[in-house]
A tleap script that builds the chain and sets N, CA, C and O, in Angstrom:
source leaprc.protein.ff14SB
mol = sequence {
  NMET ALA THR LYS SER ILE LEU LYS THR VAL
  GLU VAL LYS ASP ASN THR LEU ALA GLN ALA
  LEU TYR ASP ALA LEU GLN GLU THR LYS THR
  LYS GLN SER LYS HIE VAL GLU LEU SER SER
  PRO CYS VAL GLU LEU ARG GLY GLU LEU VAL
  LYS GLU PHE PHE LYS ASP THR THR ASP CGLU
}
set mol.1.N position { -0.093 2.819 3.257 }
set mol.1.CA position { 1.439 2.650 2.796 }
set mol.1.C position { 2.392 3.427 3.461 }
set mol.1.O position { 2.180 4.637 3.543 }
set mol.2.N position { 3.182 3.053 3.843 }
set mol.2.CA position { 4.297 3.695 4.099 }
set mol.2.C position { 5.139 4.071 2.980 }
set mol.2.O position { 5.663 3.408 2.085 }
set mol.3.N position { 5.133 5.834 3.381 }
set mol.3.CA position { 5.731 6.754 2.525 }
set mol.3.C position { 7.205 6.636 1.607 }
set mol.3.O position { 7.504 7.027 0.479 }
set mol.4.N position { 8.131 5.726 2.926 }
set mol.4.CA position { 9.398 5.271 2.513 }
set mol.4.C position { 9.218 4.160 0.880 }
set mol.4.O position { 9.922 4.116 -0.129 }
set mol.5.N position { 8.154 3.518 1.209 }
set mol.5.CA position { 8.211 2.203 0.101 }
set mol.5.C position { 8.023 3.468 -1.151 }
set mol.5.O position { 8.379 3.176 -2.293 }
set mol.6.N position { 7.472 4.819 -0.882 }
set mol.6.CA position { 6.885 5.286 -2.286 }
set mol.6.C position { 8.407 5.962 -2.404 }
set mol.6.O position { 8.596 6.195 -3.598 }
set mol.7.N position { 9.186 6.232 -1.867 }
set mol.7.CA position { 10.296 7.189 -2.185 }
set mol.7.C position { 11.315 6.742 -3.051 }
set mol.7.O position { 11.933 7.449 -3.846 }
set mol.8.N position { 11.486 5.311 -2.823 }
set mol.8.CA position { 12.461 4.442 -3.334 }
set mol.8.C position { 12.753 4.434 -4.473 }
set mol.8.O position { 11.784 4.330 -5.225 }
set mol.9.N position { 14.125 4.532 -5.139 }
set mol.9.CA position { 14.462 4.161 -6.783 }
set mol.9.C position { 14.423 3.171 -6.837 }
set mol.9.O position { 14.643 2.305 -5.990 }
set mol.10.N position { 14.053 3.112 -8.137 }
set mol.10.CA position { 13.518 1.855 -8.999 }
set mol.10.C position { 14.324 2.120 -10.261 }
set mol.10.O position { 14.477 3.153 -10.912 }
set mol.11.N position { 14.870 0.691 -10.442 }
set mol.11.CA position { 16.064 0.532 -11.812 }
set mol.11.C position { 15.661 -0.563 -12.273 }
set mol.11.O position { 15.545 -1.642 -11.693 }
set mol.12.N position { 15.299 -0.101 -14.037 }
set mol.12.CA position { 14.302 -1.292 -14.374 }
set mol.12.C position { 15.169 -1.673 -15.523 }
set mol.12.O position { 15.131 -0.731 -16.315 }
set mol.13.N position { 15.962 -2.659 -15.992 }
set mol.13.CA position { 16.963 -2.704 -17.120 }
set mol.13.C position { 16.553 -3.524 -17.560 }
set mol.13.O position { 17.371 -4.412 -17.804 }
set mol.14.N position { 15.161 -3.793 -17.935 }
set mol.14.CA position { 14.843 -4.360 -18.930 }
set mol.14.C position { 13.521 -3.244 -19.860 }
set mol.14.O position { 12.670 -2.543 -19.313 }
set mol.15.N position { 13.748 -3.412 -21.316 }
set mol.15.CA position { 13.185 -2.261 -22.099 }
set mol.15.C position { 11.423 -3.051 -22.066 }
set mol.15.O position { 10.824 -2.236 -21.365 }
set mol.16.N position { 10.916 -3.591 -22.254 }
set mol.16.CA position { 9.899 -4.050 -22.433 }
set mol.16.C position { 8.864 -3.584 -20.785 }
set mol.16.O position { 7.824 -2.937 -20.671 }
set mol.17.N position { 9.593 -4.147 -19.922 }
set mol.17.CA position { 9.206 -3.756 -18.395 }
set mol.17.C position { 9.074 -2.349 -18.269 }
set mol.17.O position { 8.080 -1.754 -17.852 }
set mol.18.N position { 10.121 -1.868 -18.649 }
set mol.18.CA position { 10.191 -0.017 -18.341 }
set mol.18.C position { 9.146 0.324 -19.017 }
set mol.18.O position { 8.326 0.899 -18.301 }
set mol.19.N position { 8.725 0.177 -20.448 }
set mol.19.CA position { 7.281 0.650 -21.118 }
set mol.19.C position { 6.659 0.411 -20.710 }
set mol.19.O position { 5.759 1.250 -20.689 }
set mol.20.N position { 6.366 -0.940 -19.923 }
set mol.20.CA position { 5.023 -1.140 -19.416 }
set mol.20.C position { 4.503 -0.178 -18.058 }
set mol.20.O position { 3.366 0.251 -17.862 }
set mol.21.N position { 5.672 -0.004 -17.238 }
set mol.21.CA position { 5.973 0.264 -16.024 }
set mol.21.C position { 5.319 2.149 -16.655 }
set mol.21.O position { 4.431 2.676 -15.984 }
set mol.22.N position { 5.741 2.711 -17.584 }
set mol.22.CA position { 5.694 4.141 -18.168 }
set mol.22.C position { 4.266 4.141 -18.242 }
set mol.22.O position { 3.689 4.840 -17.409 }
set mol.23.N position { 3.495 3.425 -19.166 }
set mol.23.CA position { 2.104 3.011 -19.576 }
set mol.23.C position { 1.349 3.071 -18.331 }
set mol.23.O position { 0.389 3.840 -18.363 }
set mol.24.N position { 1.572 2.387 -17.143 }
set mol.24.CA position { 0.575 2.327 -16.374 }
set mol.24.C position { 0.679 3.531 -15.440 }
set mol.24.O position { -0.284 3.693 -14.691 }
set mol.25.N position { 1.595 4.324 -15.365 }
set mol.25.CA position { 1.838 5.660 -14.529 }
set mol.25.C position { 1.125 6.428 -14.964 }
set mol.25.O position { 0.339 7.071 -14.267 }
set mol.26.N position { 1.274 6.586 -16.713 }
set mol.26.CA position { 0.694 7.394 -17.677 }
set mol.26.C position { -0.781 7.304 -17.366 }
set mol.26.O position { -1.501 8.294 -17.237 }
set mol.27.N position { -1.187 6.044 -17.252 }
set mol.27.CA position { -2.479 5.512 -17.421 }
set mol.27.C position { -3.503 6.175 -15.882 }
set mol.27.O position { -4.692 6.482 -15.802 }
set mol.28.N position { -2.579 6.187 -15.023 }
set mol.28.CA position { -3.336 6.660 -13.724 }
set mol.28.C position { -3.544 8.240 -13.336 }
set mol.28.O position { -4.246 8.753 -12.464 }
set mol.29.N position { -2.461 8.951 -14.543 }
set mol.29.CA position { -2.688 10.493 -14.607 }
set mol.29.C position { -4.440 10.553 -15.058 }
set mol.29.O position { -4.980 11.577 -14.640 }
set mol.30.N position { -5.101 9.876 -15.615 }
set mol.30.CA position { -6.440 9.950 -15.947 }
set mol.30.C position { -7.603 9.809 -15.527 }
set mol.30.O position { -8.649 10.443 -15.672 }
set mol.31.N position { -7.089 8.240 -14.594 }
set mol.31.CA position { -8.198 7.839 -13.329 }
set mol.31.C position { -8.647 8.844 -12.607 }
set mol.31.O position { -7.952 9.823 -12.336 }
set mol.32.N position { -9.986 8.671 -12.190 }
set mol.32.CA position { -10.643 8.897 -10.741 }
set mol.32.C position { -10.228 8.417 -10.154 }
set mol.32.O position { -10.029 7.247 -10.481 }
set mol.33.N position { -9.727 8.877 -8.779 }
set mol.33.CA position { -9.756 8.149 -7.478 }
set mol.33.C position { -11.502 7.705 -7.092 }
set mol.33.O position { -12.500 8.418 -7.200 }
set mol.34.N position { -11.404 6.428 -6.670 }
set mol.34.CA position { -13.004 6.286 -5.961 }
set mol.34.C position { -13.058 6.440 -4.898 }
set mol.34.O position { -12.053 6.230 -4.218 }
set mol.35.N position { -14.400 6.925 -4.240 }
set mol.35.CA position { -14.652 7.340 -2.794 }
set mol.35.C position { -14.647 5.764 -1.948 }
set mol.35.O position { -15.287 4.804 -2.378 }
set mol.36.N position { -13.789 5.715 -0.661 }
set mol.36.CA position { -14.400 4.363 -0.087 }
set mol.36.C position { -14.411 5.171 1.095 }
set mol.36.O position { -13.722 6.117 1.475 }
set mol.37.N position { -15.741 4.307 1.752 }
set mol.37.CA position { -16.073 4.437 3.077 }
set mol.37.C position { -15.733 3.269 4.074 }
set mol.37.O position { -15.882 2.056 3.924 }
set mol.38.N position { -15.399 3.748 4.783 }
set mol.38.CA position { -14.430 2.558 6.064 }
set mol.38.C position { -16.073 1.859 6.494 }
set mol.38.O position { -17.076 2.568 6.414 }
set mol.39.N position { -16.141 0.460 6.926 }
set mol.39.CA position { -16.520 -0.110 7.436 }
set mol.39.C position { -16.859 -0.307 9.292 }
set mol.39.O position { -17.784 -0.603 10.047 }
set mol.40.N position { -15.013 0.196 9.339 }
set mol.40.CA position { -15.166 0.060 10.696 }
set mol.40.C position { -13.941 1.353 11.224 }
set mol.40.O position { -13.078 1.901 10.539 }
set mol.41.N position { -14.259 1.531 12.588 }
set mol.41.CA position { -13.522 3.392 12.624 }
set mol.41.C position { -12.070 2.767 12.690 }
set mol.41.O position { -11.965 1.552 12.861 }
set mol.42.N position { -10.897 3.598 12.553 }
set mol.42.CA position { -9.792 3.750 12.425 }
set mol.42.C position { -9.297 3.859 13.078 }
set mol.42.O position { -9.424 5.053 13.347 }
set mol.43.N position { -8.248 3.189 14.142 }
set mol.43.CA position { -7.789 3.286 15.343 }
set mol.43.C position { -6.388 2.908 14.964 }
set mol.43.O position { -6.010 2.045 14.172 }
set mol.44.N position { -5.632 3.826 15.775 }
set mol.44.CA position { -3.872 3.964 15.257 }
set mol.44.C position { -3.432 2.872 16.515 }
set mol.44.O position { -3.838 3.247 17.615 }
set mol.45.N position { -2.891 1.961 16.518 }
set mol.45.CA position { -2.035 1.155 17.649 }
set mol.45.C position { -0.534 1.377 17.655 }
set mol.45.O position { 0.341 1.321 16.791 }
set mol.46.N position { -0.564 1.670 19.038 }
set mol.46.CA position { 1.178 1.656 19.651 }
set mol.46.C position { 1.518 0.388 20.289 }
set mol.46.O position { 0.688 -0.426 20.694 }
set mol.47.N position { 2.692 0.278 20.350 }
set mol.47.CA position { 3.389 -0.958 21.349 }
set mol.47.C position { 2.542 -1.923 21.670 }
set mol.47.O position { 2.158 -2.664 20.765 }
set mol.48.N position { 2.085 -2.118 22.970 }
set mol.48.CA position { 1.452 -3.500 23.083 }
set mol.48.C position { 0.291 -3.432 22.387 }
set mol.48.O position { -0.048 -4.428 21.748 }
set mol.49.N position { -0.336 -2.535 22.380 }
set mol.49.CA position { -1.476 -2.575 21.605 }
set mol.49.C position { -1.497 -3.595 20.485 }
set mol.49.O position { -2.199 -4.588 20.288 }
set mol.50.N position { -0.064 -2.784 19.519 }
set mol.50.CA position { -0.021 -3.731 18.241 }
set mol.50.C position { 0.012 -5.132 18.637 }
set mol.50.O position { -0.655 -5.818 17.862 }
set mol.51.N position { 0.623 -5.869 19.686 }
set mol.51.CA position { 1.059 -7.124 20.180 }
set mol.51.C position { -0.388 -7.838 20.374 }
set mol.51.O position { -0.721 -8.904 19.857 }
set mol.52.N position { -1.068 -7.136 21.110 }
set mol.52.CA position { -2.589 -7.622 21.518 }
set mol.52.C position { -3.619 -7.614 20.214 }
set mol.52.O position { -4.395 -8.565 20.119 }
set mol.53.N position { -3.651 -6.570 19.207 }
set mol.53.CA position { -4.060 -6.661 18.112 }
set mol.53.C position { -3.941 -7.838 16.855 }
set mol.53.O position { -4.760 -7.922 15.939 }
set mol.54.N position { -3.142 -8.428 16.965 }
set mol.54.CA position { -2.572 -9.567 16.141 }
set mol.54.C position { -2.223 -10.690 17.353 }
set mol.54.O position { -1.825 -11.678 16.737 }
set mol.55.N position { -2.211 -10.806 17.919 }
set mol.55.CA position { -2.422 -11.914 19.308 }
set mol.55.C position { -2.986 -13.118 18.693 }
set mol.55.O position { -3.977 -12.775 18.048 }
set mol.56.N position { -2.812 -14.219 18.623 }
set mol.56.CA position { -3.099 -15.619 17.958 }
set mol.56.C position { -4.492 -15.996 19.155 }
set mol.56.O position { -4.245 -16.075 20.358 }
set mol.57.N position { -5.447 -16.131 18.789 }
set mol.57.CA position { -6.699 -16.579 19.651 }
set mol.57.C position { -7.148 -17.853 19.313 }
set mol.57.O position { -7.843 -18.473 20.119 }
set mol.58.N position { -6.867 -18.300 18.301 }
set mol.58.CA position { -7.202 -20.093 17.992 }
set mol.58.C position { -6.780 -20.917 19.112 }
set mol.58.O position { -7.428 -21.915 19.427 }
set mol.59.N position { -5.659 -20.534 19.774 }
set mol.59.CA position { -5.327 -21.423 20.828 }
set mol.59.C position { -6.197 -21.611 22.114 }
set mol.59.O position { -6.171 -22.616 22.825 }
set mol.60.N position { -6.928 -20.565 22.302 }
set mol.60.CA position { -7.351 -20.177 23.839 }
set mol.60.C position { -8.813 -21.250 23.558 }
set mol.60.O position { -9.645 -21.406 24.452 }
savepdb mol mol.pdb
quit
C-alpha cells in the first residue's frame, strides 16, 4: 500500500459513518496481526520491467 494513501486527511460529515469508522479503528487496536507466508518471491520492478510484467499475452 502506498504511504500517501495512509496519510490523507479524511473528512466524514455523517455522524453515523463517523461513529462506524471510529469503532472500526478502535477494534483494530485489539486484533493481532496474522503471519503471512509468501508463495512467490517478492521482486521490485522498475521501468520497462513493469510494462513487461503487465504485458497482455492473450494475443500471442
